[in-house]
DSSP file (Angstrom, degrees, kcal/mol; ACC not computed):
  #  RESIDUE AA STRUCTURE BP1 BP2  ACC     N-H-->O    O-->H-N    N-H-->O    O-->H-N    TCO  KAPPA ALPHA  PHI   PSI    X-CA   Y-CA   Z-CA
    1    1 A M     >        0   0    0      0, 0.0     4,-2.1     0, 0.0     5,-0.2   0.000 360.0 360.0 360.0 -31.4   96.4   51.0  143.0
    2    2 A I  H  >  +     0   0    0      1,-0.2     4,-2.4     2,-0.2     5,-0.2   0.908 360.0  51.3 -63.7 -40.9   97.9   48.6  140.5
    3    3 A V  H  > S+     0   0    0      1,-0.2     4,-2.6     2,-0.2     5,-0.2   0.892 107.9  52.4 -63.2 -38.7   94.6   48.3  138.7
    4    4 A A  H  > S+     0   0    0      1,-0.2     4,-2.6     2,-0.2    -1,-0.2   0.915 110.3  47.7 -64.2 -41.8   94.3   52.0  138.5
    5    5 A L  H  X S+     0   0    0     -4,-2.1     4,-2.5     2,-0.2    -2,-0.2   0.882 111.8  50.5 -66.5 -37.1   97.8   52.2  136.9
    6    6 A E  H  X S+     0   0    0     -4,-2.4     4,-2.6     2,-0.2     5,-0.2   0.949 114.4  43.1 -61.2 -49.6   96.9   49.5  134.5
    7    7 A Q  H  X S+     0   0    0     -4,-2.6     4,-2.2     1,-0.2    -2,-0.2   0.886 114.7  50.1 -67.6 -39.2   93.7   51.2  133.4
    8    8 A G  H  X S+     0   0    0     -4,-2.6     4,-2.3    -5,-0.2    -1,-0.2   0.913 112.3  47.1 -62.6 -43.5   95.3   54.6  133.3
    9    9 A T  H  X S+     0   0    0     -4,-2.5     4,-2.5     2,-0.2     5,-0.2   0.917 112.8  48.1 -67.4 -43.2   98.2   53.3  131.2
   10   10 A S  H  X S+     0   0    0     -4,-2.6     4,-2.6     1,-0.2     5,-0.2   0.891 111.9  50.6 -65.6 -36.5   95.9   51.4  128.7
   11   11 A A  H  X S+     0   0    0     -4,-2.2     4,-2.6    -5,-0.2    -2,-0.2   0.917 111.4  48.6 -64.7 -41.7   93.7   54.5  128.4
   12   12 A A  H  X S+     0   0    0     -4,-2.3     4,-2.2     2,-0.2    -2,-0.2   0.918 113.8  45.5 -65.6 -43.0   96.7   56.7  127.7
   13   13 A V  H  X S+     0   0    0     -4,-2.5     4,-2.4     2,-0.2    -2,-0.2   0.927 114.8  47.7 -67.6 -44.4   98.1   54.3  125.1
   14   14 A G  H  X S+     0   0    0     -4,-2.6     4,-2.5    -5,-0.2    -2,-0.2   0.908 112.7  49.2 -61.0 -41.8   94.6   53.9  123.5
   15   15 A G  H  X S+     0   0    0     -4,-2.6     4,-2.4    -5,-0.2    -1,-0.2   0.887 110.5  50.7 -64.9 -39.4   94.1   57.6  123.4
   16   16 A A  H  X S+     0   0    0     -4,-2.2     4,-2.5     2,-0.2    -2,-0.2   0.910 111.5  47.5 -64.5 -43.1   97.6   58.1  121.9
   17   17 A I  H  X S+     0   0    0     -4,-2.4     4,-2.4     2,-0.2     5,-0.2   0.943 114.0  46.3 -64.0 -48.4   96.9   55.6  119.1
   18   18 A A  H  X S+     0   0    0     -4,-2.5     4,-2.3     1,-0.2    -2,-0.2   0.898 113.2  50.1 -63.7 -38.8   93.5   57.1  118.3
   19   19 A T  H  X S+     0   0    0     -4,-2.4     4,-1.5     1,-0.2    -1,-0.2   0.932 111.6  48.1 -63.0 -46.9   94.9   60.6  118.3
   20   20 A A  H  < S+     0   0    0     -4,-2.5    -2,-0.2     1,-0.2    -1,-0.2   0.878 114.5  45.8 -63.2 -38.8   97.7   59.7  116.0
   21   21 A V  H  < S+     0   0    0     -4,-2.4     4,-0.2     1,-0.2    -1,-0.2   0.900 120.8  36.5 -71.7 -40.4   95.4   57.9  113.6
   22   22 A L  H >X S+     0   0    0     -4,-2.3     4,-1.5    -5,-0.2     3,-0.6   0.527  90.5  93.5 -93.9  -5.3   92.7   60.6  113.4
   23   23 A F  H 3X S+     0   0    0     -4,-1.5     4,-2.5     1,-0.2     3,-0.3   0.889  80.4  56.5 -58.0 -43.5   95.0   63.7  113.6
   24   24 A P  H 3> S+     0   0    0      0, 0.0     4,-2.4     0, 0.0    -1,-0.2   0.864 105.9  52.3 -57.7 -33.4   95.3   64.2  109.9
   25   25 A L  H <> S+     0   0    0     -3,-0.6     4,-2.5    -4,-0.2    -2,-0.2   0.875 108.1  50.7 -68.8 -35.4   91.5   64.4  109.7
   26   26 A D  H  X S+     0   0    0     -4,-1.5     4,-2.3    -3,-0.3    -1,-0.2   0.912 110.8  48.9 -63.7 -44.7   91.6   67.1  112.4
   27   27 A V  H  X S+     0   0    0     -4,-2.5     4,-2.7    31,-0.3    -2,-0.2   0.924 112.1  49.3 -61.6 -43.5   94.2   69.0  110.4
   28   28 A L  H  X S+     0   0    0     -4,-2.4     4,-2.6    -5,-0.2     5,-0.2   0.922 109.9  50.5 -62.6 -44.0   92.0   68.7  107.3
   29   29 A R  H  X S+     0   0    0     -4,-2.5     4,-2.0     1,-0.2    -1,-0.2   0.919 112.8  47.0 -60.3 -43.4   88.9   69.9  109.1
   30   30 A T  H  X S+     0   0    0     -4,-2.3     4,-1.8     2,-0.2    -2,-0.2   0.929 111.8  49.5 -63.8 -46.3   90.8   72.9  110.5
   31   31 A K  H  X S+     0   0    0     -4,-2.7     4,-0.7     1,-0.2    -2,-0.2   0.890 112.5  48.3 -61.7 -40.2   92.3   73.7  107.1
   32   32 A L  H  < S+     0   0    0     -4,-2.6     3,-0.3     1,-0.2    -1,-0.2   0.861 108.7  54.3 -67.5 -35.4   88.9   73.5  105.4
   33   33 A A  H  < S+     0   0    0     -4,-2.0    -1,-0.2    -5,-0.2    -2,-0.2   0.854 115.8  37.1 -67.3 -35.5   87.3   75.7  108.1
   34   34 A V  H  < S+     0   0    0     -4,-1.8    -1,-0.2    -5,-0.1    -2,-0.2   0.451  90.0 119.4 -97.6  -0.9   89.8   78.5  107.6
   35   35 A S     <  -     0   0    0     -4,-0.7     3,-0.1    -3,-0.3    -3,-0.0  -0.367  54.4-152.8 -67.4 140.4   90.1   78.2  103.8
   36   36 A T  S    S+     0   0    0      1,-0.2     2,-1.1    -2,-0.1    -1,-0.1   0.727  86.5  72.1 -82.2 -23.4   89.0   81.2  101.8
   37   37 A D    >   +     0   0    0      1,-0.2     3,-1.5     2,-0.0    -1,-0.2  -0.753  62.0 179.4 -94.1  92.1   88.2   78.9   98.8
   38   38 A K  T 3  S+     0   0    0     -2,-1.1    -1,-0.2     1,-0.3    -3,-0.0   0.614  74.9  63.6 -71.1 -12.1   85.0   77.3  100.1
   39   39 A S  T 3  S+     0   0    0     -3,-0.1     2,-0.3     2,-0.1    -1,-0.3   0.546  75.2 111.2 -88.9  -6.6   84.6   75.3   96.9
   40   40 A E    <   -     0   0    0     -3,-1.5    -5,-0.1    -8,-0.1     2,-0.0  -0.515  66.2-132.1 -71.4 129.4   87.8   73.3   97.4
   41   41 A S     >  -     0   0    0     -2,-0.3     4,-1.9     1,-0.1     5,-0.1  -0.290  18.9-111.9 -76.7 164.5   87.2   69.6   98.2
   42   42 A S  H  > S+     0   0    0      1,-0.2     4,-2.6     2,-0.2     5,-0.2   0.863 118.0  55.0 -64.6 -35.9   88.8   67.8  101.0
   43   43 A T  H  > S+     0   0    0      1,-0.2     4,-2.3     2,-0.2    -1,-0.2   0.916 108.8  47.1 -64.5 -41.8   90.7   65.7   98.5
   44   44 A K  H  > S+     0   0    0      2,-0.2     4,-2.1     1,-0.2    -1,-0.2   0.857 111.1  52.6 -66.5 -35.0   92.2   68.8   96.9
   45   45 A T  H  X S+     0   0    0     -4,-1.9     4,-2.4     2,-0.2    -2,-0.2   0.928 109.7  47.7 -67.0 -44.9   93.0   70.2  100.3
   46   46 A V  H  X S+     0   0    0     -4,-2.6     4,-2.4     1,-0.2    -2,-0.2   0.923 112.7  48.9 -61.8 -44.2   94.9   67.0  101.3
   47   47 A L  H  X S+     0   0    0     -4,-2.3     4,-2.3     1,-0.2    -1,-0.2   0.866 110.8  51.2 -64.5 -36.2   96.8   67.0   98.0
   48   48 A R  H  X S+     0   0    0     -4,-2.1     4,-2.5     2,-0.2     5,-0.3   0.906 110.2  48.6 -67.1 -41.7   97.6   70.7   98.4
   49   49 A I  H  X>S+     0   0    0     -4,-2.4     4,-2.9     2,-0.2     5,-0.7   0.920 113.9  46.1 -62.4 -44.9   99.0   70.1  101.9
   50   50 A I  H  X5S+     0   0    0     -4,-2.4     4,-1.1     3,-0.2    -2,-0.2   0.887 113.8  49.5 -66.6 -38.7  101.1   67.1  100.8
   51   51 A R  H  <5S+     0   0    0     -4,-2.3    -2,-0.2    -5,-0.2    -1,-0.2   0.914 121.8  32.0 -66.2 -43.5  102.4   69.1   97.8
   52   52 A T  H  <5S+     0   0    0     -4,-2.5    -2,-0.2    -5,-0.1    -3,-0.2   0.854 138.4  16.0 -86.6 -36.1  103.4   72.2   99.8
   53   53 A Q  H  <5S-     0   0    0     -4,-2.9     3,-0.3    -5,-0.3    -3,-0.2   0.522  99.2-125.3-116.3  -9.7  104.4   70.7  103.1
   54   54 A G    ><< -     0   0    0     -4,-1.1     3,-1.6    -5,-0.7     4,-0.3  -0.237  50.8 -54.7  83.9 176.9  104.9   67.0  102.5
   55   55 A V  G >  S+     0   0    0      1,-0.3     3,-1.7     2,-0.2     4,-0.3   0.824 133.6  67.9 -62.1 -30.2  103.2   64.2  104.4
   56   56 A S  G >  S+     0   0    0     -3,-0.3     3,-1.3     1,-0.3    -1,-0.3   0.733  84.1  73.8 -64.0 -20.2  104.5   65.7  107.6
   57   57 A G  G X  S+     0   0    0     -3,-1.6     3,-0.5     1,-0.3    -1,-0.3   0.775  91.5  55.8 -61.5 -26.3  102.2   68.6  107.0
   58   58 A L  G <  S+     0   0    0     -3,-1.7   -31,-0.3    -4,-0.3    -1,-0.3   0.624 112.1  42.7 -79.1 -12.9   99.3   66.4  108.0
   59   59 A F  G X  S+     0   0    0     -3,-1.3     3,-1.7    -4,-0.3     4,-0.3   0.212  77.3 135.5-118.5  13.4  101.0   65.6  111.3
   60   60 A G  T <  S+     0   0    0     -3,-0.5    -3,-0.0     1,-0.3    -4,-0.0  -0.476  77.7  17.4 -64.4 125.7  102.2   69.1  112.3
   61   61 A G  T 3> S+     0   0    0     -2,-0.3     4,-1.2     3,-0.0    -1,-0.3   0.571  85.3 126.9  89.7   9.5  101.4   69.7  115.9
   62   62 A L  H <>  +     0   0    0     -3,-1.7     4,-2.8     1,-0.2     5,-0.2   0.888  61.7  63.4 -68.8 -39.5  100.9   66.0  116.7
   63   63 A S  H  > S+     0   0    0     -4,-0.3     4,-2.3     1,-0.2     5,-0.2   0.929 105.5  41.8 -55.7 -54.1  103.3   65.9  119.7
   64   64 A P  H  > S+     0   0    0      0, 0.0     4,-2.5     0, 0.0    -1,-0.2   0.877 115.1  52.3 -63.7 -34.0  101.5   68.4  122.0
   65   65 A K  H  X S+     0   0    0     -4,-1.2     4,-2.6     2,-0.2    -2,-0.2   0.886 108.9  49.8 -67.0 -38.5   98.2   66.8  121.1
   66   66 A L  H  X S+     0   0    0     -4,-2.8     4,-2.9     2,-0.2     5,-0.3   0.924 111.8  48.6 -63.1 -44.1   99.5   63.4  121.9
   67   67 A L  H  X S+     0   0    0     -4,-2.3     4,-2.5    -5,-0.2     5,-0.3   0.935 113.6  46.7 -60.0 -47.6  100.7   64.7  125.3
   68   68 A Q  H  X S+     0   0    0     -4,-2.5     4,-2.2    -5,-0.2     5,-0.2   0.936 116.3  43.9 -61.7 -49.0   97.4   66.4  126.0
   69   69 A S  H  X S+     0   0    0     -4,-2.6     4,-2.3     2,-0.2     5,-0.2   0.937 117.0  44.2 -63.5 -49.5   95.3   63.3  125.1
   70   70 A S  H  X S+     0   0    0     -4,-2.9     4,-2.6    -5,-0.2     5,-0.2   0.929 116.2  45.7 -64.6 -46.5   97.5   60.7  126.8
   71   71 A L  H  X S+     0   0    0     -4,-2.5     4,-2.7    -5,-0.3     5,-0.3   0.913 112.9  50.5 -64.4 -43.3   97.9   62.7  130.0
   72   72 A G  H  X S+     0   0    0     -4,-2.2     4,-2.2    -5,-0.3    -2,-0.2   0.928 114.0  43.5 -61.0 -47.2   94.3   63.6  130.2
   73   73 A K  H  X S+     0   0    0     -4,-2.3     4,-2.3    -5,-0.2     5,-0.2   0.893 113.7  51.8 -67.6 -39.7   93.1   60.1  129.8
   74   74 A F  H  X S+     0   0    0     -4,-2.6     4,-2.3    -5,-0.2    -2,-0.2   0.954 113.0  43.9 -61.0 -50.0   95.7   58.7  132.1
   75   75 A L  H  X S+     0   0    0     -4,-2.7     4,-2.6     1,-0.2     5,-0.3   0.902 112.0  53.7 -63.9 -40.8   94.8   61.1  134.9
   76   76 A Y  H  X S+     0   0    0     -4,-2.2     4,-2.8    -5,-0.3    -1,-0.2   0.952 112.8  42.2 -59.3 -49.9   91.0   60.6  134.4
   77   77 A F  H  X S+     0   0    0     -4,-2.3     4,-2.3     2,-0.2     5,-0.3   0.836 112.2  54.5 -70.4 -32.0   91.3   56.8  134.7
   78   78 A I  H  X S+     0   0    0     -4,-2.3     4,-2.2    -5,-0.2     5,-0.2   0.961 116.1  38.1 -62.0 -50.9   93.7   57.0  137.7
   79   79 A F  H  X S+     0   0    0     -4,-2.6     4,-2.6     2,-0.2    -2,-0.2   0.888 116.0  52.1 -69.7 -38.8   91.3   59.3  139.6
   80   80 A Y  H  < S+     0   0    0     -4,-2.8    -1,-0.2    -5,-0.3    -2,-0.2   0.923 115.4  41.0 -63.6 -43.5   88.1   57.5  138.4
   81   81 A T  H  < S+     0   0    0     -4,-2.3    -2,-0.2    -5,-0.2    -1,-0.2   0.872 117.5  48.0 -72.0 -38.0   89.5   54.1  139.5
   82   82 A T  H  <        0   0    0     -4,-2.2    -2,-0.2    -5,-0.3    -3,-0.2   0.918 360.0 360.0 -71.0 -43.9   91.0   55.3  142.7
   83   83 A F     <        0   0    0     -4,-2.6    -1,-0.2    -5,-0.2    -2,-0.2   0.435 360.0 360.0-100.8 360.0   88.0   57.3  143.9
């Protein structure tokens, strides 16, 4: 059971780090997908987000995504290792 907790915890931490690092790209992808101006480049979109919302605009909604990612990976590895 200790091994399962170790693997689950490391998967949760790794998932949280990956989610936090890549989350701004996910926000950018979503903003580009719903944009009415299809000719706007990704660089211009990032600059627009930073100008209107600040850097925190790239990380809006990160907390629930971190919880979802970490918990999902933790539970997966706990059950995978246990069973």
